[in-house]
KOLFI-694923 format. One record per residue: y, z, x of N, C-alpha, C in turn; residue in three letters. Coordinates in steps of 0.1 Angstrom, whole numbers, plus 5000, padded with zeros to 4 digits. Last residue first. Layout:
KOLFI-694923
YZXYZXYZXALA/...
end
This chain:
KOLFI-694923
491240456010489740406011488940485998ASP/494340395993493440466001491840425999GLU/495740086000495240195986494340265998CYS/498739956016497239966006497140085999GLY/501139996025499939906034498839856027CYS/504840036021503340046012502539946020VAL/506640236047506540106032505140126034GLY/507340396063507340266071506640156063GLY/508140626053506940636062506440496063HIS/510240676035510040736049509240726058HIS/508840526013510040476020510440576030SER/506540566000506440536013507640486017CYS/508340405970506840465979506940445991CYS/509940225960510540395962509040485970GLY/508040055947509540085945509840245948ARG/506039965933505540045945507240065949TYR/504639885901506139845910505539955921SER/502639925885502839775887504039765896SER/500140125898501440115894501739955894ARG/497440225909497140135894498940085890GLY/497740365931497540185930497640125918CYS/500340605930499040535926499140405925LEU/502540855943502140665942500840665939CYS/502941085955503241085943503140935935SER/502141085982501641225972501841195955PRO/500540876001501940885992501441015982SER/498940936030499040906019500040946005LEU/499740786061499840896054499840846038THR/500140536081498640636080498340726069GLY/502240416081502040526094500640586090ASP/502440296057501840226070502140286079CYS/500340446033501740406038501140336050CYS/498840396005498740476015499740386024GLN/498440565973498740435979499240525994VAL/495340685955496740705957496940575970ARG/493240565927493540545942495340575946LEU/493140515900493840645904493540665917SER/492940225898494140285894494340425899ALA/490340235907491340155918492640215917GLN/488840305881488840385899490340315907ARG/489740115868490140255863489940325876ARG/488339885875489839885875490740025874GLU/486039975875486339945887487839955887GLU/485740015847485440125853486140095866ALA/485839695840487039855834486939935843ALA/483639615854485239565860485939665849GLU/481539715838481939765851483039725860LYS/482039645813482139745816482439795830MET/481739355818483139395816483139515817GLN/479039405823479639305832481439355831GLN/477939435797477839575806478739535818LEU/478539205784479539365782479139475792ARG/476739045796478739015798478939145794GLU/474539155789474839135804476139085806GLU/474439095761474639245768474839235783ALA/474838835763475738905758475939025763ALA/472438775773473538705781474738815777ALA/470738885752470538935765471638875772LYS/471038715731471638815731471538905746LEU/470038455741471738485737472138615741GLU/467638495744468138465757469738515753GLN/466838535715466838645725467938625737ARG/467638315706468438405704468338545712ARG/465338185721466938125721467938245719ARG/463338275707463438255723465338235730GLU/463838195682463638345682464038315699GLU/463537905683464837925681464838095684ALA/460837885694462037845703463337915702GLU/459937965670459338045684460638005693ARG/459837785653460637905650460637995663ARG/458937575668460137545664460837665664GLN/456237635664457037635676458337625679ARG/456137645637455637765647456637735662THR/456437355633457137485627457537585636GLN/454137275646455337225647456337335647GLU/452237375633452137415645453737385649VAL/452837255607452637445604453037435622GLY/452236985614453237035607453637175610ALA/449637015619449936975633451637015627ASP/448137065593448137185606449137115617VAL/449036835578449736995574449537065590ASP/447436665592449436635591449436765588PRO/444836725590445736715604447036725600ARG/443436775568444136885570445136835584LEU/442836505561443536515552444336675555ARG/440836455583441936395584442736415573VAL/438936675574439636635585440736565590VAL/437936555554438536675552439336665564GLN/436736305564437936295555438536435552ALA/434936405581435736315588437136305577LEU/433136505558433636585568435036525579LEU/432736245543433036355537433836445549ALA/431136085561432336025560433036175553ALA/429036245568429736245577430936185574GLY/427736245541428136355547429236345558ARG/427235955537428036055529428636185532GLU/427835745568427035815561427935955553SER/429435675590429535615576428935645566ARG/428535785610430035825607430135765592GLN/425935755616426135865611427735905601VAL/426035485625425935505611426335635608ASP/428735475647427535505646427635505630THR/431435515660430735365657428935395658GLU/431435845665432135755665431035635664ARG/430236095672429035985664430035885658PHE/431336245689430336195693429636115686GLU/433636315669434036205680432536155686ASP/432936545659432736405653432836295664LEU/433636765677432136735673431836575665ALA/436336685676435836675691434236665689LEU/437136775651437236665656436436605666GLU/436137055655435636975646435536835651ALA/438037145675436637155678435637045666GLN/440537135658440337005669438737045676SER/440237305639440337115636440037075649LEU/440637535655439137475647439137355642ALA/443137515667441937505675440637485667ALA/444537475641444737375650443337385659GLN/444637715627443837615625443437505633ALA/445537885651444037905650443437805639ASP/448237795644447437735655445837795657GLU/448737895616448637765623447637705639TRP/448238055594448038055610447537955619ARG/448438025568449537985575449538065590ARG/446138045551447338185558447938165564GLN/445637795550446137885540447038015541THR/444837765576445937685572446637745561ALA/442537925574443637935585444837905582ARG/441137755560441437885558442637905562ALA/440537505573441537515560441737645558SER/439137615595440637545595440937515584ALA/436937705582437937805590439337765593VAL/436337455575436137555565437137665570GLN/435437335599436337285589436837395579VAL/433537485609434837485617436037375606GLN/431437445592432137595594433537575599ARG/430937175596431737215583432137355583ALA/430137195621431237095620431937135605ILE/427737345617428537385625429937325623ALA/425937135601426737295599427537355605PRO/425836935621426636895608427237055602ALA/424236985642425537015642426536985632VAL/421736855633421836995637423037035641GLU/422336615622421636705617421636855619LYS/423236515645424136495635423736635624PHE/420936465658422236525663422736595658ARG/419736225645419236375646420236475654ALA/421536055645421236115631420536245636ALA/421536005672422436065666422436125653ALA/418835885675419436055683420536095674ARG/419035675661418035755655418535925661GLN/421035535669421235585658420335705655GLU/419635485697420835575698421335575682ARG/417835325688417435445696418935495691GLU/419235125678418435195666418235335673ALA/420435005702421235055688420735135681ARG/418234915716419035065721420035105709ARG/417634695701416434835701417434925709ARG/419534545702419534565687418334725691GLN/419634515728421234555722420634615713GLU/417234345729417434475737418534575733GLU/418134125719416634225712417134335719ALA/419934035732420534065720419134165713ARG/418633975756419934065756420234135744GLU/417433755747416633925753417634025752ARG/419233595737418133625729417733795735GLN/420033545762421033585752420333675744GLU/418033445774418533555783419333615770GLU/417833175761416933295763417133415767ALA/420333055766419833095754418933205754ARG/420233045799421233135791420633165778GLU/417632865797417932985806418633055796ARG/419132635785418332685777418132825782GLU/421532605806421632635792420532715783LYS/419532505823420632615824420932695814ARG/418632295814417932365817418832535819ALA/420932105813420232155800419132285802ALA/421732115840422332185829421932235817GLU/419431985850419932125853420732185841GLU/419931735842418731795836419031965839GLU/422631675848422531695834421131755829ALA/422131645875422731765870422731775858ARG/420531415871420131575877420731655874ARG/422231245866421231265856420531375862GLU/423931245888424731265870423531305864ILE/422431145909422731285906423431355893ALA/422030905898420630995899421331125899GLU/424630785898423830805883423030885888ARG/424730795929425530885915425130915907GLU/422730625939422930765942423930875931ARG/424130375931423130465925422730595927ALA/426930405942426530425927425130435918ASP/425730395966426930505964426530495948VAL/424730165969423930285974424530395964ASP/426930015963425729965956425230105959ALA/428330055991428730085976427730095964GLU/426229946009426630086011427530125994THR/426529676006425129725999425629896002ARG/429329666010428829625998427929705993ALA/429129726038430129796031429629776016ALA/427829496046427129606047427629756041GLU/429729306045428229296034427429426034GLN/431529386063431429376048430429376038LEU/429629306086430329456083430729506066ALA/429229056083428229146084428929276083ALA/431828966089431428936071430029026075GLY/434729166097433429056100432529066088GLU/436729296087437029146091435629076091VAL/437629596080436429536080436729386082CYS/439829716062440329736076438929596081THR/438929726035440529676042440529666056ARG/436729806035436829686032438229646035ARG/437130096043436329996053436629826047ALA/438730196023439630156039438430076047GLU/436530216007437730106004438630076014GLN/434930386019434530246015435530146016LEU/436530586016436330566028435630416028HIS/436130635987437630595993437230556009SER/433430675980434230535978435530505986ARG/432930905993432530776000433030645996ALA/434631025982435331025993434530925999GLN/433031035957434331015954434930975966ASP/430831155964430731025961432030975960PHE/429431335984430931355981430831195978SER/426631395994426931375983428131365973ALA/426131386017426531486015426831485999ALA/425831126023424531206026424931346021GLU/428131006018427131006008425931076011LEU/429731096039429931156024428931116017ALA/428130976058428431096057428931186043GLU/429030686052427930736050427130866053GLY/431930706053431130686038429930726042ALA/432030746082432530856073432230846058SER/431230496089430530636093430930716085ARG/433230356078431430326072431130456080ARG/435230406092435130446075433630416072ALA/434630346117435130526112434630536100GLU/434630056118433730156123433530306116GLN/437330056108435929996100434630066102CYS/438530146133438730166118437830136107ALA/437829976151437330086151437630176138ALA/438429686140437129726140436929896142LEU/441429776142440929756126439429756130ALA/441729776169442029896159441529896146GLU/441229496174440229626180440629796169LEU/443429386159442029376156441029456163ARG/445529536174445229516162444029496156ALA/444929376199445129526198444729576182ARG/445429126193443629166199443729296199GLU/447729116186446929116179445329116183ASP/449329186210449129296195448429256186ALA/448528986229448029116233448229206217SER/449928766210448628776216448028916218GLN/452528886216451728856202450628846203LYS/452828846242453128986235452328976222THR/452328586247451528696253451628816245LEU/454728466234453328436230452128566236PHE/456928636248456828656235455528616228GLY/456428506271456528686274455928666255ALA/457328246266455628276273455228436270LEU/459428276256458328206248457428246254GLY/461028416280460728426267459828406259VAL/460828146301459828296304460028396288GLY/462127946288460727976293460128096293LEU/464328046284463628016273462028056278LEU/465228106311465328246300464328176289GLY/465327866320464227956323464028076316ALA/467427796306466427706305464827836313VAL/469327996314469027976301467827886299ALA/469627946342469028066336468528056321PRO/470427656341469227676350468727836341TYR/473227686329472227596318470727636328ILE/474827866342474627876327473127826324ALA/475227756369475027916367474927956351TRP/475327476364474127516367473727686367PRO/477627296355477027456352475927486356ALA/477027066363478327106362478327256360ARG/474426986364475226986377476927046375ARG/474027046339473027126347474027096360SER/475026786327475826926323475327046330ALA/473926616340475226636344475726736341ARG/471326636327471226646339473026646346ALA/472526586297471826706302471426736317ALA/473026296300473926396299473626526302ALA/470526196305471426156318472626266317ALA/469226226283468826306294469726296306LEU/470926096266470926236263470126286275PRO/470725816279471825876282471926016274GLN/467625766296468725756287470025866287PRO/467825636330467325766321468025746308ALA/468025506353468425436340468125546329GLY/466325676377467225576375467125506358ALA/465226066374465225886370465925796371ALA/466326256381465726226391465326066386GLY/468126376360468326376372467526296383ALA/466326326337467526296334467926296352GLY/464026486343463826336339465326246343ILE/465326756346464426676356464526536352ALA/466326746319467226776333466426716344ILE/463526746303464926656302466026636313ALA/462426916311461726806315463226706314LEU/463727176304463427156316462927006320GLY/463727136277464927126281464827126295ALA/461027116268461826996267463127006273VAL/460727426277460027316286460527156282VAL/462027556257462527556269461827476280GLY/460727476232462327436236462827436252ALA/458327586237458527426235460027406242GLY/459027826238458527826250458627646249LEU/460327836212460727896218460227836233VAL/457827796197458827706196459827736207ALA/456227996204455627876206457227766208LEU/457428226188457128206202457228096210ALA/456928116161458528106171458128136186VAL/454128126159454828026160456328006166PRO/453728376163453628346173454228186173GLU/456028686159455628576148455328456163SER/456828906175456228936157455528796154ALA/457728816195456328896197456128936185ALA/460028646184458528576190457328646193GLY/461828836182461028756170459628656172ILE/461928926209461929026196461328936183THR/463128696222461628766224460928856213TYR/465228606209464328536204463228576209LEU/466728846215466828836200465328726198LEU/467028826239466328946239465728936223LEU/468428586243466828566249466228736243LEU/470628676235470028586227468928616233THR/471328866253471328926239470728816229TYR/471528716275470528826275470428866261VAL/473528516267472528466272471228596271GLN/475728706265475628616253473828556256THR/476128806291475928876276475428796267GLY/476528536303475128626306475128696299ALA/478828426293477528356294476428446293TRP/480628646298480328636286479228496280GLY/480428626328479828796322479728716304LEU/481528396329480528406339479328536331GLY/484228456323483528336316482128376317VAL/485228656339485228666326484128566318GLY/485128486363484128596359484028656347LEU/487028296359485528286362484728366357ARG/489328476355488828406343487328386347ALA/489328576385489128676374488628596361ARG/489728326396488528376400488328496389ALA/492128276388491528186382490328236384GLU/494928376390493928476382492428386377GLY/498528226383496728236389495828316382THR/500627956373499528096370498528096379TYR/501627796389502427866382501628006379ARG/500127546398500227666407501227776400GLY/500027376376500527326393500727446400GLU/498927416353500027476353500627436372SER/496527326348497527236343498827306349ARG/494627546357494727396365496127296363THR/495527726336495427736351495327636355ILE/494427626313496027616313496227636329GLU/491827566319492127446313494127466318ARG/491327846321490827756328491827636332LEU/492127906291492827976301492227876315VAL/490227746275491627716274492327796285LEU/487627906280487827716288489327706284ARG/487928116275487728076294488027946295GLY/487728156250488928156254489128126271LEU/484828046249485927956241487227976249LEU/483828276258483628156266484428056261ILE/484728526246485128466263485028366264ALA/484028446219485328466222485628406233PRO/480728466230481528346223482528366221VAL/480728756234480628646248480928506241GLY/481128916217482028916222481928816237ALA/479128856202479828916196481328896204LEU/477028856221477628696216478928766206PRO/477029146235476329036233477328916227GLY/478329386236478229376227477329256221LEU/477529456268477329526256477229486242VAL/478529226278477329306284476929396275LEU/481029166265479429076263478229186268ALA/483029306278482229356265481029306264ALA/483329156301482829266302481929336289ALA/484928936286483028896294482529056296GLY/487029086277485829006266484729006273LEU/487929146301487529246292486529206281LEU/488828856307487628956317487429046309PHE/490628786288489228726291488228786296LEU/492828936295491928996282490728906283THR/493128876319492629016318492029016306GLU/494128616311493428636321492428756321SER/496728566298495228586290493928586298SER/498528526314498928646304497228626297PRO/497928466350497828386334497728516325HIS/499928606371498628576365498828536349PRO/502328386387502028466382500728496374ARG/504328236414502828216406503128366402PRO/507328156425506528316418505728286408PHE/508127886427508227966437507428096437LEU/507527826400507027766409506927836422GLY/509727976388508228016384506927916395GLU/512127866394511327996400509828016398LEU/512827526402512327636390511827756397SER/515927416417514427426417513927526409PRO/518427246402517627396410516527376409VAL/519626916406519026996399518427156407PRO/523026836419521426826424520826926414ASN/525426676398525126746407523426766407PRO/525626336396525626426394525526556400GLY/523126056385524326096392524226266388PRO/519226116392520526106381521926116389PRO/517925926418518626066412519326056406SER/514925736416516725746418516825866411ALA/512125816431512825766421514225796420ALA/510625646457511025776452512325726443PRO/508125406461509625456463509725556454GLU/504925466470505825416460507425466463PRO/503725296500504025426493504825426485PRO/501225026497502725126503502825226495THR/498825016490498724986504500225036508SER/497325266469498125126470498625146485PRO/493525296470494925356470496025236474PRO/491225146446491925166459493225246461ASP/489225356423490525236425490625266441GLN/485625386417487125436421488025296426GLU/483725256394484425266409485725276409ALA/482025396371483125346375483825366387MET/
end
């Protein structure tokens, strides 16, 4: 649109209304900072930390504040501080947005390519709109926007290009690193599976082969893992069959060993029984005599002698415990006699012990009573001796008439300084 020519004559001043002259406004004479300029600056500064959460409100508030400062005709100041707040809001919003796009693009290759494409399209639109005559309206509008706010548009376009390219390269690097790590893990799993197979650890071999199938991406490696797994199954079957054969042979050896041990035990038992029978034939008369002595001493109430004889008989019979001798007619008869005598003998010994203890207690009591009587006699004699002593006066003389056994010493040593004790 062509600019209009200025008028040839200045406009006439408007007629003043009748009456007194109006008083000029003091706000025009004393401009003050816009009330929201400080808030706008604080929001812009906060956008450097909070990103779009504070940056978008700073941008929206900045448009209103700058418009009001422009239309205030000098009443408001702080335009530079307001523009600084808007710039900080744009910077914080763009930085956080680009960081978010880079994070997403580094994890997803399509997103990184989309961001890179958006930067290329925006850059071409601005270049075509600014350089080509008769450019389409959207491209021309993009060029005008870049001329009005180059400090916001150009960094955004450059950021989209850089973030898209960086995200794409990061994703490619991560994929390559993951591929190399998977290849190394595949090789390690196959090697570990081979070692476990050589060591006959089939469960570990299968575990490593599962790890190989998960990490191997090449067809040859997967085929090799499948062949190794088939080899594991075949070797495990062979090992199972070999262990079954070894187990059967071991059980057969154990059965043969048990039979030999049983036969040897029977032979030793037969020899032991023969020796026991011969030994019992020798000692049976002595055991019978001891039992007879124990019975006679029990009849005579000589319980301790009966206990000694019975203990000797029991000790001799213990030699034949768990043998056929103990189950023989004579051995069983002797053992029955010992068992029959034991309760009576033990009861008699216990009564004898109790009687002795009672006699000992009585003896101790009589001894204590005699000692007590002797002590009383000694104390009585001492009292009589003390009562026969004369009173000693304080001047060292002895009273001729007062004895120490008196209950009152009144009148004693009245001319000799009083009573001080008894004579030594």
